[in-house]
C-alpha positions in Angstrom: -121.0 -69.4 -175.6 -118.4 -72.1 -176.4 -116.7 -69.7 -178.9 -116.6 -66.9 -176.3 -115.0 -69.3 -173.7 -112.5 -70.4 -176.3 -111.6 -66.9 -177.2 -111.2 -65.8 -173.6 -108.9 -68.8 -172.9 -106.9 -68.2 -176.0 -106.4 -64.5 -175.4 -105.5 -65.0 -171.7 -103.1 -67.8 -172.4 -101.4 -66.0 -175.3 -101.0 -62.8 -173.3 -99.7 -64.7 -170.3 -97.2 -66.7 -172.3 -95.7 -63.6 -173.9 -95.2 -62.0 -170.5 -94.4 -65.1 -168.5 -91.4 -65.2 -166.2 -92.2 -68.7 -165.1 -94.3 -71.3 -166.9 -95.4 -74.7 -165.5 -97.8 -77.4 -166.8 -99.5 -79.8 -164.5 -102.1 -82.4 -163.8 -104.6 -82.3 -160.9 -107.3 -84.4 -159.2 -109.4 -84.2 -156.1 -112.7 -84.4 -154.4 -115.7 -82.1 -154.9 -118.7 -81.3 -152.9 -121.6 -79.9 -155.0 -125.1 -78.7 -154.4 -127.8 -76.8 -156.2 -129.7 -74.1 -154.4 -133.4 -74.0 -155.1 -136.7 -75.4 -153.7 -136.5 -78.4 -156.0 -133.3 -79.8 -154.5 -132.2 -81.0 -151.1 -130.2 -78.4 -149.2 -127.1 -80.5 -148.7 -123.7 -81.1 -150.4 -123.1 -84.3 -152.3 -119.7 -85.8 -153.2 -118.1 -86.1 -156.6 -114.6 -85.7 -158.1 -112.6 -83.6 -160.5 -109.6 -84.3 -162.7 -107.8 -82.3 -165.3 -104.8 -80.1 -166.2 -103.5 -76.6 -165.4 -101.0 -74.1 -166.7 -99.3 -71.9 -164.1 -98.0 -68.6 -165.7 -96.2 -66.3 -163.3 -95.9 -62.8 -164.6 -93.7 -61.7 -161.8 -92.7 -62.9 -158.3 -96.2 -62.4 -156.9 -98.8 -62.2 -159.7 -99.8 -64.9 -162.2 -102.6 -66.5 -164.1 -103.7 -70.1 -164.0 -106.1 -71.4 -166.7 -107.4 -74.9 -166.1 -109.5 -77.5 -167.8 -111.3 -79.9 -165.5 -113.8 -82.8 -165.8 -116.2 -82.6 -162.9 -118.6 -85.4 -161.9 -121.3 -84.0 -159.6 -124.3 -85.6 -157.8 -127.4 -83.8 -156.6 -130.7 -85.0 -155.0 -134.1 -83.6 -155.7 -136.2 -82.6 -152.7 -140.0 -82.9 -151.9 -140.7 -79.5 -153.6 -139.6 -80.9 -157.0 -142.8 -83.0 -157.3 -144.9 -80.1 -156.1 -143.5 -77.7 -158.7 -143.3 -80.2 -161.6 -146.3 -82.6 -161.4 -145.5 -84.4 -164.6 -142.3 -85.9 -163.2 -142.0 -89.4 -161.9 -140.4 -88.8 -158.5 -138.8 -92.2 -158.3 -136.8 -91.4 -161.5 -135.5 -88.1 -160.2 -134.2 -88.8 -156.7 -130.5 -88.8 -157.8 -129.2 -86.7 -160.7 -125.6 -87.0 -162.0 -124.1 -84.0 -163.8 -120.8 -84.2 -165.7 -119.3 -80.8 -166.4 -116.2 -79.6 -168.3 -115.1 -76.6 -166.3 -112.6 -73.9 -167.3 -111.4 -71.8 -164.4 -109.4 -68.7 -165.3 -107.7 -67.8 -162.0 -105.6 -64.9 -161.0 -102.8 -66.0 -158.7 -101.4 -63.8 -155.9 -98.4 -65.3 -154.1 -97.5 -63.2 -151.0 -94.9 -65.7 -150.0 -93.5 -68.6 -152.0 -95.4 -71.2 -150.0 -98.8 -69.7 -150.4 -101.0 -68.7 -153.4 -104.4 -66.9 -153.2 -106.6 -67.5 -156.2 -109.8 -65.9 -157.6 -111.5 -65.7 -161.0 -114.4 -66.8 -163.2 -115.1 -70.4 -164.0 -117.1 -71.4 -167.1 -118.9 -74.8 -167.1 -120.2 -76.8 -170.1 -122.7 -79.5 -169.2 -121.5 -82.7 -171.0 -124.1 -85.1 -169.8 -127.1 -85.2 -167.5 -129.7 -87.6 -166.2 -131.9 -88.2 -169.3 -134.9 -89.4 -167.3 -135.2 -86.2 -165.3 -138.3 -85.1 -167.1 -140.9 -86.9 -169.2 -140.7 -86.7 -173.0 -136.9 -86.0 -172.9 -137.2 -82.4 -171.9 -134.0 -80.9 -170.7 -133.8 -79.6 -167.2 -130.4 -78.0 -167.0 -128.9 -75.2 -169.1 -125.8 -76.3 -170.9 -123.7 -73.5 -169.6 -122.9 -72.3 -166.1 -120.8 -69.4 -164.9 -119.3 -69.3 -161.4 -117.0 -67.1 -159.3 -114.2 -69.1 -157.7 -111.9 -68.3 -154.8 -109.4 -70.4 -153.0 -106.0 -71.0 -151.5 -103.1 -73.2 -152.6 -99.9 -74.4 -150.9 -96.8 -74.7 -153.1 -94.5 -77.5 -151.9 -91.8 -78.1 -154.5 -93.7 -79.6 -157.6 -96.8 -80.3 -155.5 -99.8 -78.0 -155.1 -102.3 -78.7 -152.4 -105.4 -76.6 -153.0 -108.9 -75.8 -151.7 -111.5 -73.6 -153.4 -115.1 -72.5 -153.3 -117.3 -71.6 -156.2 -120.7 -69.9 -156.4 -122.8 -70.1 -159.5 -123.9 -66.7 -161.0 -126.6 -67.8 -163.4 -129.9 -69.8 -163.2 -129.3 -73.4 -164.3 -133.1 -74.2 -164.6 -134.0 -74.8 -168.2 -137.5 -76.0 -167.5 -139.2 -72.7 -166.5 -138.8 -69.8 -164.0 -140.8 -71.3 -161.1 -137.6 -72.2 -159.3 -134.1 -70.7 -159.6 -131.2 -73.2 -159.5 -127.7 -72.0 -158.7 -124.7 -74.1 -158.0 -122.2 -74.1 -155.1 -119.0 -76.1 -155.2 -116.2 -76.8 -152.8 -113.1 -78.6 -154.1 -109.9 -79.9 -152.5 -107.1 -81.7 -154.3 -103.5 -82.2 -155.3 -101.7 -81.0 -158.4 -98.3 -81.9 -159.8 -96.6 -79.0 -161.7 -93.6 -79.5 -164.0 
């Protein structure tokens, strides 16, 4: 999967750079709200953060692409159903789970007016670290890859970009068994500087 993600990013960026009418590089940071849908987890958003870089490649006045690489720190809490489904787990050890993802959104930008950009596209996530004590005997609980669909809006003010976006996970993240389907939801807001 990592090779496929690399090839998609390489191809998208190469094609974009050869056709670019405007090219900007930037840094970005902001807040994230993250939750995992499933019986095993509390049905609430938890706060985290994201930080990383972006390339804004405008192919014309209105259309462009924006590949990004972001580090995301996310927190989730297991619910009462977790112990019911997975009896071998020490509930006290799994109340809070911290997940660190490297995410790679590949966004299509549509700019109807210079001040506003609408964004949509896929996002690939690679799990970098997880709570090791989630299951006994060191079993892994979460799959190492996550694919999401992302949509959002961005305000363009000089070199500043103020953005908000929402992402919905498309694949089951549960790597234990098929008793419970885990899918992610993410809301992000932040600020980017593009040069």
